[in-house]
C-alpha positions as CSV (number, residue, x, y, z in Angstrom):
1,M,124.9,100.7,101.2
2,S,125.2,99.3,97.8
3,E,124.3,101.4,94.7
4,V,121.6,98.9,93.7
5,R,120.0,98.9,97.1
6,R,120.0,102.7,97.3
7,L,118.4,103.0,93.8
8,G,115.8,100.4,94.8
9,D,115.0,102.4,97.9
10,E,114.6,105.5,95.8
11,R,112.3,103.8,93.5
12,H,110.3,102.5,96.4
13,R,110.1,106.0,97.9
14,S,109.0,107.2,94.4
15,R,106.2,104.7,94.4
16,E,105.2,105.9,97.9
17,A,105.1,109.5,96.6
18,A,103.0,108.4,93.6
19,L,100.6,106.7,95.9
20,Q,100.3,109.8,98.1
21,M,99.8,112.0,95.0
22,L,97.0,109.6,93.9
23,Y,95.4,109.9,97.3
24,A,95.6,113.7,97.2
25,W,94.0,113.6,93.8
26,E,91.2,111.2,94.8
27,V,90.4,112.8,98.2
28,G,91.5,116.4,97.7
29,G,89.8,116.8,94.4
30,L,93.0,118.2,92.7
31,D,93.2,117.8,89.0
32,E,96.0,115.9,87.3
33,G,98.0,119.0,86.6
34,E,97.8,120.3,90.2
35,V,98.8,117.1,92.0
36,A,102.6,117.2,91.6
37,S,102.9,120.9,92.1
38,A,100.9,120.7,95.3
39,Y,102.7,117.5,96.6
40,W,106.5,118.2,96.1
41,P,106.8,121.5,98.0
42,E,105.3,119.9,101.1
43,H,106.8,116.4,101.0
44,G,109.8,116.5,98.6
45,A,112.5,117.3,101.1
46,A,111.6,114.5,103.5
47,L,111.8,111.9,100.7
48,E,115.3,112.9,99.5
49,L,114.6,111.8,95.9
50,S,116.8,112.7,92.9
51,A,115.2,114.6,90.0
52,R,115.1,111.3,88.1
53,H,113.1,109.6,90.8
54,R,110.8,112.5,91.3
55,A,110.1,112.3,87.6
56,F,109.4,108.6,87.9
57,A,106.9,109.3,90.7
58,N,105.2,111.9,88.6
59,R,105.1,109.6,85.6
60,L,103.5,106.9,87.7
61,A,100.9,109.2,89.3
62,R,100.0,111.0,86.1
63,G,100.0,107.8,84.0
64,T,97.7,106.1,86.5
65,M,95.2,108.9,86.5
66,A,95.2,109.0,82.7
67,D,94.8,105.3,82.3
68,L,91.9,104.5,84.6
69,A,89.6,103.6,81.7
70,A,91.9,100.6,81.0
71,I,93.1,99.9,84.6
72,D,89.8,99.8,86.5
73,P,88.1,97.1,84.4
74,L,91.2,94.8,84.9
75,I,90.9,95.3,88.6
76,E,87.2,94.7,88.6
77,Q,87.6,91.5,86.6
78,A,90.4,90.2,88.8
79,A,88.7,91.2,92.1
80,E,86.1,88.5,92.0
81,H,83.3,88.8,94.6
82,W,84.4,92.4,95.4
83,R,82.5,95.4,94.1
84,F,85.1,97.9,92.9
85,S,83.4,100.8,94.7
86,R,83.6,98.9,98.0
87,L,87.3,98.4,97.9
88,A,89.2,100.4,100.5
89,L,90.5,103.6,98.9
90,V,94.1,102.9,99.6
91,D,93.9,99.4,98.4
92,R,92.2,100.6,95.2
93,L,95.0,103.2,94.6
94,I,97.8,100.6,95.3
95,L,96.2,98.3,92.7
96,R,95.7,101.1,90.2
97,L,99.3,102.2,90.6
98,A,100.7,98.7,90.2
99,V,98.5,97.9,87.2
100,F,99.7,101.0,85.5
101,E,103.2,100.0,86.1
102,L,102.6,96.4,84.9
103,R,101.0,97.8,81.7
104,H,103.5,100.7,80.9
105,E,106.8,100.2,82.7
106,A,108.2,97.3,80.7
107,D,111.7,97.7,82.1
108,T,110.4,96.7,85.6
109,P,109.8,93.0,86.0
110,A,106.2,92.1,87.1
111,A,107.5,90.4,90.2
112,V,109.2,93.6,91.3
113,V,106.0,95.6,90.6
114,I,103.9,93.1,92.7
115,D,106.5,93.0,95.5
116,E,106.5,96.8,95.7
117,A,102.7,96.9,95.7
118,L,102.7,94.4,98.6
119,E,105.2,96.7,100.5
120,L,102.9,99.6,99.9
121,A,99.9,97.6,101.2
122,R,101.9,96.6,104.3
123,T,102.8,100.2,105.0
124,F,99.5,101.9,104.2
125,S,96.9,99.3,104.7
126,G,97.0,95.9,106.5
127,D,97.7,92.2,106.4
128,E,94.4,91.3,104.7
129,A,95.1,93.9,102.1
130,V,98.5,92.4,101.3
131,R,96.9,89.0,100.5
132,F,94.1,90.7,98.5
133,V,96.5,92.9,96.5
134,N,98.7,89.9,95.8
135,G,95.9,87.8,94.5
136,V,94.4,90.5,92.3
137,L,97.8,91.6,90.9
138,D,98.8,88.0,90.2
139,A,95.5,87.5,88.2
140,I,96.1,90.7,86.3
141,R,99.7,89.8,85.6
142,K,98.5,86.5,84.1
143,T,95.8,88.3,82.0
144,L,98.4,90.8,80.7
145,T,100.9,88.1,79.7
146,E,98.2,86.1,77.9
147,T,97.3,89.0,75.6
C-alpha cells in the first residue's frame, strides 16, 4: 500500500475516532476532558493509529466541542427546512466535525473534508444522510469562502 494511501486511511480512522468521541460526549455525558481518556483505552488498539493521528482525532473532537457556538449556527442556516434539534444525532455530529475541520484545519482541502464526512455518513448513517450532509456542507463551504 502506498504511503499516501496509508496516511489517508489513518486520517480517516482518526475522523471515525473523533466522531465516536463526540458521540460518547453527547450521549454519555462525559465532559470534554474525559472523552479522550475514556475512549482510547477501550478503542485505541483496534484502530492502530500512530500517536500523531491520535492527536489529530483528539484535536478534532476537542475542537468541535469547544467551537459549537460558531458551528451550530452555520449548520442551522445551511440546513434549510430542518430544525437543528430534529437532525439525527449522528448526522448532526458528522456535520459539526466537518464544519470544525473546514473552519480550523486549513491544510486540509474543503473537498477532502466533505468527502470524509460523506464516508462517515455512509458508514454511520444512511443514503439520505449522505445527500443531506453533502448539501449542508457544500452550502457552509460556500459561506466560509465568501467571508
